[in-house]
C-alpha positions as CSV (number, residue, x, y, z in Angstrom):
1,X,62.8,169.1,47.8
2,X,61.9,165.6,46.9
3,X,59.8,165.1,43.8
4,X,56.3,163.9,44.5
5,X,55.5,160.7,43.4
6,X,52.9,160.3,40.8
7,X,51.1,158.0,42.4
8,X,50.0,160.7,45.0
9,X,48.1,162.8,42.3
10,X,47.6,160.8,39.1
11,X,44.9,158.8,40.1
12,X,43.2,161.7,42.2
13,X,43.3,164.1,39.2
14,X,41.8,161.6,36.8
15,X,38.9,160.7,38.8
16,X,38.1,164.6,39.5
17,X,38.5,165.0,35.5
18,X,36.0,161.9,35.0
19,X,33.5,162.7,37.7
20,X,32.2,166.1,36.3
21,X,32.0,164.9,32.7
22,X,29.6,161.8,33.9
23,X,27.5,164.2,36.2
24,X,26.7,166.4,33.0
25,X,26.3,163.7,30.3
26,X,24.9,161.1,32.5
27,X,23.4,161.8,36.1
28,X,21.9,165.1,35.0
29,X,19.6,163.3,32.5
30,X,18.5,160.3,35.4
31,X,18.0,163.5,37.4
32,X,16.0,165.4,35.6
33,X,13.8,162.4,34.4
34,X,12.7,161.7,37.9
35,X,12.2,165.5,38.1
36,X,9.6,165.2,35.6
37,X,11.0,165.9,32.5
38,X,9.5,164.4,29.2
39,X,11.8,162.5,27.1
40,X,11.5,165.2,24.3
41,X,12.6,168.0,26.8
42,X,15.3,165.8,28.5
43,X,17.1,165.0,24.9
44,X,16.8,168.4,23.6
45,X,18.4,170.4,26.9
46,X,20.4,167.8,28.1
47,X,21.9,167.9,24.4
48,X,23.0,171.3,25.0
49,X,25.3,170.3,27.7
50,X,27.9,168.5,25.3
51,X,28.6,171.9,23.8
52,X,31.6,172.8,25.7
53,X,33.3,169.3,24.6
54,X,32.4,170.1,21.0
55,X,33.7,173.8,21.0
56,X,36.8,173.0,23.5
57,X,39.4,172.8,20.5
58,X,38.8,176.9,19.8
59,X,39.7,177.9,23.3
60,X,42.5,175.2,24.4
61,X,45.4,177.3,22.9
62,X,44.2,180.6,25.0
63,X,44.6,178.4,28.3
64,X,48.7,179.1,28.7
65,X,48.1,183.1,27.8
66,X,46.8,183.5,31.9
67,X,49.0,181.7,34.4
68,X,49.9,178.0,34.6
69,X,48.2,174.6,33.7
70,X,48.4,173.8,37.8
71,X,46.5,177.2,38.7
72,X,43.9,176.2,35.9
73,X,43.5,172.8,37.5
74,X,42.9,173.8,40.9
75,X,40.8,177.1,39.7
76,X,38.2,174.7,37.5
77,X,38.0,172.2,40.7
78,X,36.6,175.3,42.6
79,X,34.6,176.3,39.7
80,X,33.2,172.5,39.8
81,X,32.8,172.5,43.3
82,X,30.8,176.1,43.4
83,X,28.9,174.9,40.2
84,X,28.1,171.3,42.3
85,X,26.8,173.8,45.1
86,X,24.8,175.6,43.0
87,X,22.9,172.5,41.6
88,X,22.4,171.4,45.3
89,X,21.1,174.7,46.4
90,X,19.1,175.4,44.0
91,X,16.9,172.2,43.0
92,X,14.3,173.2,46.0
93,X,13.6,176.3,44.2
94,X,10.7,177.6,41.8
95,X,13.1,178.0,39.1
96,X,15.3,174.9,39.7
97,X,15.3,173.9,36.0
98,X,16.5,177.3,35.0
99,X,19.2,177.6,37.9
100,X,20.2,173.7,37.4
101,X,20.8,174.2,33.9
102,X,22.8,177.3,33.9
103,X,24.9,175.5,36.7
104,X,25.3,172.1,34.5
105,X,26.6,174.7,31.6
106,X,29.2,176.3,34.2
107,X,30.2,172.9,35.4
108,X,30.6,171.6,31.5
109,X,32.7,174.4,30.8
110,X,34.8,173.9,33.8
111,X,35.1,170.4,33.0
112,X,36.2,170.7,29.8
113,X,38.8,173.5,30.4
114,X,40.0,171.0,33.5
115,X,40.7,168.5,31.0
116,X,43.0,170.4,29.1
117,X,45.0,171.8,31.7
118,X,45.2,168.6,33.4
119,X,46.2,166.6,30.2
120,X,48.6,169.4,29.4
121,X,50.2,169.1,33.3
122,X,50.5,165.0,32.7
123,X,52.6,165.4,29.7
124,X,54.6,168.3,31.2
125,X,55.2,166.9,34.7
126,X,56.0,163.0,33.7
127,X,59.0,162.3,30.9
128,X,57.8,160.2,28.3
129,X,58.5,156.9,30.1
130,X,56.7,157.7,33.1
131,X,53.6,158.7,31.2
132,X,53.3,155.5,29.2
133,X,53.6,153.7,33.1
134,X,50.8,156.2,34.3
135,X,48.8,155.6,31.4
136,X,46.6,152.7,32.4
137,X,46.5,153.8,36.1
138,X,44.8,157.4,34.7
139,X,42.2,155.5,32.4
140,X,41.4,153.2,35.0
141,X,40.5,156.2,37.5
142,X,38.9,157.7,35.1
143,X,36.4,154.8,34.4
144,X,36.1,154.5,37.7
145,X,35.0,157.9,38.3
146,X,32.1,156.7,35.4
147,X,31.5,154.1,37.2
148,X,31.2,155.9,40.4
149,X,28.8,158.9,38.7
150,X,26.5,156.3,36.6
151,X,26.2,153.8,39.2
152,X,26.7,154.6,42.9
153,X,25.5,158.2,42.2
154,X,22.5,157.0,40.5
155,X,21.8,154.4,43.4
156,X,22.0,156.5,46.3
157,X,19.1,158.8,45.7
158,X,16.7,156.3,45.0
159,X,18.0,154.8,48.5
160,X,17.6,158.1,49.9
161,X,13.9,158.3,48.2
162,X,13.1,155.6,50.1
163,X,14.1,157.2,53.7
164,X,12.7,160.6,52.9
165,X,9.2,159.4,51.5
166,X,10.2,160.2,47.6
167,X,11.3,163.7,48.1
168,X,13.0,163.6,44.9
169,X,14.2,166.9,44.5
170,X,15.5,167.2,48.4
171,X,17.3,163.4,47.9
172,X,19.1,164.7,44.9
173,X,20.2,168.0,46.6
174,X,21.9,166.0,49.5
175,X,23.8,164.2,46.6
176,X,25.2,167.2,45.3
177,X,25.7,168.9,48.3
178,X,28.2,165.7,49.1
179,X,29.5,166.0,45.6
180,X,30.4,169.5,46.7
181,X,32.4,168.5,49.9
182,X,34.0,165.9,47.5
183,X,35.3,168.3,45.3
184,X,36.5,170.8,48.1
185,X,38.1,168.1,49.7
186,X,40.0,167.2,46.3
187,X,41.1,170.8,45.5
188,X,42.8,170.8,49.0
189,X,44.5,168.0,48.4
190,X,46.0,168.9,45.0
191,X,46.9,172.1,46.2
192,X,49.2,170.4,48.4
193,X,50.1,167.3,46.4
194,X,50.2,168.5,43.1
195,X,53.9,169.2,41.9
196,X,55.4,172.6,40.9
197,X,56.9,172.0,37.5
198,X,59.4,174.6,36.7
199,X,58.4,173.9,32.6
200,X,54.6,175.0,34.0
201,X,54.9,178.3,32.8
202,X,52.5,181.1,31.6
203,X,52.9,181.6,27.7
204,X,55.0,184.3,26.9
205,X,52.9,184.5,23.0
206,X,50.6,187.3,22.4
207,X,46.6,186.5,22.0
208,X,47.1,187.4,18.5
209,X,49.9,184.6,17.9
210,X,48.1,181.9,19.4
211,X,44.8,182.8,17.4
212,X,46.8,183.1,14.0
213,X,48.4,179.3,15.3
214,X,44.5,178.9,15.7
215,X,43.7,179.7,12.4
216,X,46.6,177.6,10.9
217,X,45.9,174.6,12.6
218,X,42.1,174.8,11.1
219,X,43.0,176.0,7.8
220,X,45.4,172.6,7.5
221,X,42.7,170.4,8.8
222,X,40.4,171.2,6.6
223,X,43.0,171.4,3.6
224,X,45.3,168.3,4.4
225,X,43.7,165.9,1.7
226,X,41.5,166.7,-1.2
227,X,38.4,168.1,-0.8
228,X,36.4,164.9,-1.3
229,X,38.3,163.4,0.9
230,X,38.0,165.7,3.6
231,X,34.1,165.6,3.3
232,X,33.9,161.9,3.6
233,X,35.8,162.3,6.9
234,X,33.8,164.9,8.1
235,X,31.0,162.8,7.1
236,X,32.5,159.7,8.9
237,X,33.3,161.8,12.2
238,X,29.7,163.2,12.5
239,X,27.7,160.2,11.3
240,X,29.6,157.1,12.5
241,X,28.0,157.0,15.8
242,X,24.5,158.1,14.3
243,X,22.3,155.3,15.8
244,X,24.3,155.4,19.4
245,X,23.3,159.3,19.0
246,X,19.7,158.4,19.0
247,X,20.2,155.8,21.6
248,X,22.3,157.9,24.3
249,X,19.9,159.3,26.6
250,X,16.7,157.2,25.4
251,X,18.4,153.9,26.8
252,X,18.5,155.6,30.4
253,X,14.4,156.5,30.2
254,X,13.7,153.6,28.7
255,X,15.2,151.5,31.6
256,X,13.9,153.8,34.6
257,X,10.8,155.1,33.1
258,X,7.5,152.9,34.7
259,X,5.9,149.9,32.5
260,X,2.7,152.4,32.3
261,X,5.4,154.6,29.8
262,X,6.8,151.8,28.0
263,X,10.0,151.6,30.0
264,X,11.3,148.5,32.1
265,X,10.6,150.3,35.3
266,X,14.2,149.5,36.8
267,X,14.5,151.1,40.6
268,X,18.1,153.9,40.7
269,X,20.0,150.9,42.7
270,X,19.3,148.4,39.8
271,X,20.0,150.8,37.3
272,X,23.6,151.6,39.1
273,X,24.3,147.7,38.9
274,X,22.8,147.1,35.2
275,X,24.0,149.9,33.3
276,X,26.4,151.9,35.6
277,X,28.5,148.7,36.6
278,X,28.1,145.5,33.8
279,X,27.5,147.9,31.1
280,X,30.5,149.8,31.7
281,X,32.8,146.5,32.4
282,X,31.6,145.4,28.8
283,X,32.5,148.8,27.3
284,X,36.1,148.2,29.0
285,X,36.7,144.7,27.7
286,X,35.8,145.4,24.2
287,X,37.8,148.3,24.2
288,X,40.8,146.4,25.0
289,X,39.9,143.7,23.1
290,X,39.9,146.2,19.9
291,X,43.0,147.5,20.4
292,X,44.6,144.0,21.2
293,X,42.8,142.9,17.6
294,X,43.9,145.9,15.5
295,X,47.5,145.8,17.1
296,X,48.2,142.6,15.6
297,X,46.5,142.4,12.0
298,X,45.4,146.2,11.6
299,X,42.8,148.6,11.2
300,X,41.8,147.4,7.9
301,X,41.6,143.7,8.8
302,X,39.1,144.0,11.3
303,X,37.2,147.1,10.1
304,X,33.9,145.6,9.3
305,X,33.9,143.0,12.3
306,X,34.0,146.0,14.2
307,X,31.9,148.1,12.8
308,X,29.2,145.4,12.9
309,X,29.9,145.1,16.6
310,X,29.1,148.5,17.3
311,X,25.9,148.5,14.9
312,X,24.5,145.1,15.6
313,X,24.4,144.6,19.1
314,X,21.7,147.7,19.7
315,X,19.1,144.9,18.3
316,X,19.3,144.0,22.3
317,X,16.9,147.1,22.9
318,X,14.2,145.9,20.3
319,X,13.9,142.5,22.3
320,X,13.9,144.4,25.7
321,X,11.4,146.3,24.3
322,X,8.9,143.6,23.5
323,X,9.9,141.3,25.9
324,X,9.5,143.7,28.9
325,X,11.9,141.5,31.5
326,X,11.3,142.5,35.3
327,X,14.2,144.0,37.0
328,X,12.5,143.1,39.9
329,X,13.2,139.3,39.5
330,X,16.7,137.6,39.5
331,X,16.1,136.3,36.5
332,X,14.8,139.9,34.6
333,X,17.9,141.7,36.1
334,X,20.0,139.0,34.7
335,X,18.8,139.3,31.4
336,X,18.8,143.0,31.3
337,X,22.2,143.2,32.5
338,X,23.5,140.8,30.1
339,X,21.9,142.4,27.3
340,X,23.6,145.7,28.3
341,X,26.6,144.2,28.6
342,X,26.5,142.6,24.7
343,X,25.5,146.1,23.8
344,X,28.2,148.2,25.4
345,X,31.0,145.3,24.9
346,X,30.4,145.9,21.0
347,X,30.2,149.5,21.4
348,X,34.1,148.9,23.0
349,X,34.8,146.8,20.2
350,X,33.5,149.4,17.6
351,X,34.7,152.9,19.2
352,X,38.4,151.4,18.5
353,X,37.3,152.1,14.8
354,X,36.7,155.9,15.3
355,X,39.3,156.5,17.7
356,X,41.9,154.9,15.6
357,X,40.7,156.4,12.4
358,X,41.2,159.9,13.9
359,X,44.4,159.1,14.9
360,X,45.3,158.2,10.9
361,X,43.7,161.2,10.0
362,X,45.8,163.7,12.4
363,X,49.0,162.2,11.3
364,X,51.5,164.7,10.3
365,X,52.0,168.6,11.6
366,X,49.5,169.7,14.4
367,X,48.9,166.2,15.4
368,X,47.5,166.8,18.7
369,X,45.5,170.0,17.5
370,X,43.6,168.1,14.8
371,X,42.9,165.0,16.8
372,X,41.2,167.6,19.1
373,X,39.0,168.8,16.3
374,X,38.3,165.4,15.2
375,X,36.7,164.7,18.6
376,X,35.0,168.2,18.4
377,X,33.2,167.0,15.1
378,X,32.8,164.0,16.8
379,X,30.9,165.2,19.8
380,X,29.0,167.4,17.4
381,X,28.0,164.1,15.8
382,X,26.5,162.9,19.0
383,X,24.7,165.8,20.2
384,X,22.5,166.9,17.0
385,X,20.7,163.4,16.7
386,X,20.7,163.1,20.5
387,X,18.7,166.4,21.0
388,X,15.9,164.7,18.8
389,X,16.0,161.5,20.1
390,X,13.2,162.2,22.6
391,X,11.0,164.3,20.3
392,X,11.1,160.8,18.1
393,X,10.5,158.6,20.8
394,X,7.7,160.4,22.5
395,X,5.8,160.3,18.2
396,X,6.4,156.5,18.4
397,X,7.4,155.2,21.6
398,X,9.9,152.9,22.5
399,X,9.8,150.1,20.7
400,X,9.0,151.5,17.1
401,X,11.8,153.8,18.2
402,X,14.4,151.0,18.8
403,X,13.6,149.6,15.3
404,X,14.0,153.3,13.7
405,X,17.5,152.9,15.7
406,X,18.5,149.5,14.0
407,X,17.4,150.6,10.7
408,X,19.7,154.3,10.8
409,X,23.2,151.8,11.5
410,X,22.9,151.8,7.5
411,X,24.5,155.0,7.8
412,X,27.2,154.0,9.7
413,X,27.8,151.4,7.2
414,X,27.9,153.7,4.6
415,X,30.0,156.5,5.8
416,X,32.5,153.5,6.8
417,X,32.1,152.1,3.3
418,X,33.8,155.7,2.0
419,X,37.0,155.3,3.8
420,X,40.0,154.5,2.5
421,X,42.9,153.0,5.0
422,X,46.3,152.1,4.6
423,X,46.5,148.3,5.1
424,X,49.4,148.4,7.3
425,X,48.1,151.1,9.6
426,X,47.6,150.2,13.6
427,X,50.0,147.1,13.4
428,X,52.0,148.5,15.8
429,X,51.9,149.9,19.2
430,X,48.0,150.2,18.4
431,X,46.8,149.6,22.1
432,X,49.4,152.1,23.8
433,X,48.7,154.9,21.2
434,X,45.2,154.5,22.2
435,X,45.6,154.8,25.4
436,X,47.7,157.8,25.2
437,X,44.5,159.5,23.4
438,X,41.6,158.0,25.2
439,X,39.6,160.6,27.1
C-alpha cells in the first residue's frame, strides 16, 4: 500500500491541535464575559483551565502504556467533539456555568493529551528530513487555528447576535454546535487518512517502570545544577512573563467591555480583526525576527533588547485606557489595531528568550522531558497571577491596572539579570530549533 503523503494529514492534525487550545484559553473568556461574568470571576475561573497544560508532563509518559498514538489522537478528537457538544447543549440550561466549565475542563485535558499524541505521532511517522520540511507547515496551520479561534469564532457570535436580537447564550450554542460538527469531520477524516506506522506500538513497559522513569526525570531536572542556579531558573520560568500573566485575560475584557465600564466597547467583529488577526500577525512576525537575530549573534547578545521588547510595549494599554479611541470609527480602529500589533510584535520578540532559555537549560539527558517540565512551570507562572488579575482590575479600574502592570515589568528585568548564559548559545540553527520546539 502506498504511503500517505504528509500533506494529507499534517495540516489538519495541527489545526485540530491548535483549535481546542485557543477555545479554552481565549474564546471561553470572551463568551463568559458576554454572558455576564465580572472580571474577577472571569480571571479566577478561566485561569483554572490552564491546569492540564501545567501538569501534562506528569501523565505524558503513561500514554504509550495503553494503545497507540494514532488511537489516542482519534479518541481525543472524539472526546473534544463531545465536550464541544456539551458546551453547546448546556449553555441554555439553568446550570450553564457549572456545566460549561466542566465541559471546558474535559476539553482542556483532551487537548493536552492530543498534543502529546500528535507530536509523538509526527516524530515516529516522519523521518528527520521530512520533519524539518513540515515544521513550518504544522506551525502555520496551528497559527491559522489560533486566528480562526480569536478572529472568526469571536466575530460569528457577534453577527448572529444581531440576527437573533442579542440572544447571547443561544448564538454561542450555535457556534459550538458548528464546532462539534467540525471535530466530528476531522475525526472521520483522520480515521481514514492518518497513516498506520509500524513503530506506533503500545509500550511494553509496566506502569511501575514508567513511574520510576518519571521520578528519575524529575529528580535530574531539579538536581542537574547547584541549588542556587536551579532556584534562579525556576524563578525565571515562573516570573519572566509576570506582566503578560496579568494582561492576558484583562486585555480581552478591556477591548470589549462598554465605555461605561472603562473598556473600549469593541464589537466582536472589530475584536476579531484587531486582536485575533492583526495582533497575531504581529506576534508571528516578532517570533520570526527574534529567531533570526539570535541565530546570527547568539542569545546573550540580544538578551536585553528582546527583554525590553516583551515589556515596554505593554505601555500601549496605558495609552489606550486614557485616550479611549473609538473602534466605531476607522481612525480609532486603526489606532487600536496598531497598538495591538506593536504589543504583540514585542511579545513575539521577547518570547524567543524564554523558548531558547528553556532549550538551554534542558540540554543533556532527558532533553525532551526537561523541556516539557520547563513549559509546565512557565504555564504555572501564567496561571497564578492571571487568576487574581481580575480582582486587581476590579479594585482599581483599567487605567490604574495597566500602570501596575507596567511597574511589574521590573520583575521581568530582575529575574533576567540573574541568568547566566553561554555567549555562543543560539548561534547555530536557532530558527530550526525554535520551530521544532514551538507549541
